[in-house]
N, C-alpha and C positions, 0 to 999 in steps of 0.2 A: 511456580507462578500461577496466581489466581487469573480468573478472567478480569476482575477489575484492574490487576496490574498489567494484564497484557493489553487491555484498552488503553491505559496510560502509556504504555510503550509505543503502541500504534500511533497516538497523538504525537509523541515526541519525534517518532520517525517523519511524520507529516510535517510538523513544525520545522524541523531541520531542513527539509527538502524545499519547502516553499521560501525559506529564508534566502535562497539563492537569487530570487528575483529582486531587482532594484526597488520595485514598489510592490510590497506585499499585496498578493491577491486576496479577495474576500473569499473565505470558505464557506460554501453553502452546502449543507448536508444533502446528499444524495440517497434517500432512504434513510433507515435507521440503523442501530448496531446491527452488525452481522455476527452470527454464531453458527457456523456450520459443523454440525457433528462430524466426528472422525471415526465413526463406528466400522468403516470398512478400512481399517488400518493396514497400511503397507509395511509398517514398521514392526509389526507383530505385537504392539501395545494393547493394552486393554481398552475396550469400548468405554465411552462415558465421557471422553475428551471432546473439545471443540476447538476450532480455530476461529477466532474473533477479529473483526475488523471494521473499518469505516471507511466510507468513500465520500468525496466532496466535489463539487463543481469548483473550478478555480474561475471566480468571477473578477472581472476588471482587466483581465489580460486581452489585448487586442487580438481577434481572430486571425488577422493578416500575420501575426507573429508567432502562431501555433508551432510551426516547425522549429524556430529558433527557441521557443520555450521548452519544447520537448527535448531538444538538443542540450539546452542548459541543465535540465534534470538528468539527462543520460551523463553529462560530464561530471556532475556533482556525485551521482551514485558510483560510477567507476573509479572516481578518485577518493571515494570514502567507504570501501569495504563492501561494496555491493557487487554481486556477479549478475550479468544480464542473463536471463532465462529465455527471453524472446524479444526480438526487435523486429517489429513488422513493417519498418520504413522501408522504402519510400512509398510503397502501395498502402499500407494502413499504418496511420500516425498513432503507434502504440508501442510502448516499451515496459517490459515486466523485468523486475529484479529480485534478488534475494539478498539479504544481509549475510555476510559470511561469518559474523560472530554470533548473531542470535536466531538466525533462520527466519526472521521477520520478512515477509514479501511486500513489494510495493509496486504500483503500476501508474502510468500516466497514459490517458487515451483521449482521443477526439471524437466526439459524437457526429452523427451524420450532419447536424446542423452546425459544427464547428466549435463547439464549447469542449474545453478540456476538463476532464475529471482526474483526480488523484486518489489513490486508495492505498491502504496498508492492511496486512493481516498477520496475524501470530501463526506460530507453528501450534500443533495440537497441545492443549493444556486442560488440566482439570479446573472445574467451576471453582473449587476451593483450595486449589494447590496441590491436592494428594487424592488418590482414590478413596472414596468412602468418607471423606471429610465434609 
């Protein structure tokens, strides 16, 4: 998988998750594309790979419904092949999951101001799909 293919898959994961809302929230980019180097590999793989991802604010969801919105995403994820890796509720309105099939990770979090964000990231991939390409 190339970085471009991973970004496409990130968007697919995000689109499927936000489709659980009765009225689709507006996705507002929170920063740009993310590409975190995987140079300190724990899997013994070669350096040069990166985990790519994107994060969005979920605009148009009422802040008073944040707990219900996070629970809706949690229910979707646990029913659709994602494993919860961290659930900070009730103290911290944040849930982190990993897809059991493709190892893409997702999260939903509330900011101090009460805005929800959703993000997705890939496992480590080569920029062009293979080392040296």
